N, C-alpha and C positions, 0 to 999 in steps of 0.2 A: 478536477484532478482524478477523482475516483472513477468517473466515467471513462476517462482516457486510459487509465491502467486496466480497467475491466475489459475494454475493447482490445487493448494490446494482448491481454491474456487469452481472450477468445481467438484472436488471429494467430497467436503463437501456437495454440493447441490445434489449430487447423493447418499448421505447417508453413505458415507464412514467416518471412524474415521481418521481424518487428523490433529488433534491437535499437534501431534508429528512433523509435518512439520514446524510449526512456529519456532521451535528451530534450524532449519537447514538453515536458511537464515536470513540475517541481513539487516534491512532497512538502506539505505545510502542516503546522501544528493544527490538529483538529479542534482545538479550543479557541485559539486567537488568530489562526492563519498566519502566524509568524514563521520565520525561518527555523529550520531544524539543524542541529549539529549531530553528526553520526560518530559514535564511539565504538571501537571494537572492545568487546567484553568476552573473554574466553574465546569460544568458537563462534560467537554470534556478534550482532551489531545492535546497538541501542540508539534510537533516534530521540534526542532530547530537545525540548523547546529552548531556543536561544534566550528568549525573554523570561523563561521560567514563570509563565503566566498563571499557573495553578499553585505555584509555591512548593512544588514537589519535584524531585529529581527523576521521577518515573519516566519510562520510555513511552513514546507515542506511536511507535511503529506498529505495535500489535493492534491498536485501535484503528489506525489508518488501513491496515490490511483487512480488518473486519469490515470496514466501510466499503472497500473495494469488493470484497466477497459478497456483501449485500447487493451492490449494484450489479455484479455479475449474475447473481442468482435471480434478481428481479428481471434482468434483460433476457437471460437464457435459462429460465427455470426448467426447461425440458432437457437440459444438458446434464448428464450423469456426472460430469466432472465438476459441477458447481460445488458440490459438497466437499470435494478435495481441497478447495481453497480455504476452507475454515481452518483457522489456527496456523496458517502458513504465513510466515514473514521471514524475509531473508536479510 
């Protein structure tokens, strides 16, 4: 999942149409790989584990995006845009 989204981000930044890629990978809980439920909170979105595997209501989206950023940086570490991925989660 993280490799797929890192590749999509790289291709998106290169100007390719990659919106179709979003429908071919599913975000999963980074702890149990279970399904996530997305909730709108204020102006943002919180991704919560459906099984509540850790016993806390905290969001998983930030951790997933950090994993994607790690993969992106590892694959394209010469890319100045890699640092811009840190802390981003939509």
